[in-house]
Structure formats: structure tokens, C-alpha cells
C-alpha positions in Angstrom: -12.3 -12.4 -5.4 -10.8 -14.6 -2.4 -8.0 -13.3 -0.5 -5.5 -15.5 -2.1 -6.3 -14.4 -5.6 -6.1 -10.8 -4.7 -2.6 -11.0 -3.3 -1.0 -13.6 -5.6 -0.6 -12.5 -9.2 0.4 -16.0 -10.5 -2.4 -17.6 -8.9 -4.9 -15.1 -10.0 -3.8 -15.5 -13.8 -4.0 -19.3 -13.4 -7.9 -19.3 -12.2 -8.9 -16.0 -14.0 -6.7 -15.8 -17.1 -8.8 -12.9 -18.6 -8.4 -10.6 -15.6 -7.2 -7.1 -16.4 -5.7 -7.0 -12.8 -2.0 -6.7 -12.1 0.2 -7.1 -9.2 -1.0 -7.3 -5.5 -4.1 -5.9 -4.3 -3.8 -2.7 -2.4 -7.2 -2.7 -1.1 -9.0 -5.4 0.7 -13.0 -5.3 1.3 -14.2 -7.7 4.1 -18.1 -8.6 4.9 -18.0 -7.0 8.2 -16.1 -5.2 10.8 -15.2 -8.7 12.7 -13.9 -10.1 9.5 -11.4 -7.1 8.7 -10.4 -6.8 12.5 -9.4 -10.5 12.8 -7.6 -10.4 9.1 -5.6 -7.4 10.0 -4.8 -8.6 13.4 -3.5 -11.8 12.0 -1.5 -10.4 9.3 0.2 -7.8 11.6 1.2 -10.5 14.0 2.4 -13.0 11.4 4.7 -10.2 9.5 5.4 -8.3 12.7 4.2 -5.4 10.9 3.1 -2.1 11.9 -0.4 -1.2 11.0 -1.7 2.2 10.2 -5.4 2.8 10.6 -8.3 2.3 10.2 -9.2 5.3 8.5 -12.8 5.9 7.5 -13.1 7.3 4.1 -16.1 8.5 2.3 -17.8 11.2 4.4 -17.0 14.9 4.2 -13.9 14.3 6.3 -11.9 11.3 7.0 -11.8 9.7 10.5 -8.8 8.3 11.9 -9.2 5.9 14.7 -6.4 4.6 17.2 -6.8 1.6 19.0 -5.9 1.2 22.5 -2.9 -1.1 21.5 -1.4 1.7 19.2 2.3 2.3 19.7 3.6 5.6 19.9 5.1 5.0 16.4 1.7 4.4 15.2 0.3 7.7 16.7 3.1 9.6 14.8 2.3 7.8 11.8 -1.5 8.5 12.0 -0.9 12.1 12.9 1.4 12.3 9.5 -1.4 11.3 7.4 -4.0 13.4 9.4 -1.7 16.4 8.7 -1.3 15.5 5.1 -4.8 15.2 4.4 -5.7 18.6 6.2 -3.1 20.1 3.8 -4.6 18.7 1.0 -7.9 19.9 1.8 -7.1 23.4 2.3 -8.5 25.7 -0.3 
């Protein structure tokens, strides 16, 4: 699915009327790391947003990656995510 359809429910309903998907996508999958990094950087700059991640999921334990440009707020956010995951895996 193209990004515009994934993020725009009205457009998606027009082009894919039998879809069971509702609302905006909360997960975007890219064909390679370059495409993902470019998209994340553009969206972050266009929206003056704070990105958190990337977070590698799937292996036995998640991996949290901080870019050299990560702000102190971004480090605190990532630490909070890591702490929450650590609490969730205690058993």
C-alpha cells in the first residue's frame, strides 16, 4: 500500500472500498534502510517532530539505537521505553 493510502482514510476508502483498515497507519514498512531513514528525516523536519527510535524488534531482546543527532529529550524518551520494556520482561 502506498504511503498516502496508509495515512489517509478518506483516500483509502475511495481507492480500496472493500478495505477493513480504519484510521491512520501506525506502522510503515519500507523496502530498505535508506528509504526508511529518508522518510523519517523528511517527516521529522516537515512537522518539527521529535522522533523516537529506531527500535529493532523481533530478536530475543529489543535494540535501541540513538543517532548522533539525538537530543537529550530523545535520549530520555528512549531510556523510558527501554526501562518499560525491561520491567515488562521481568518474570
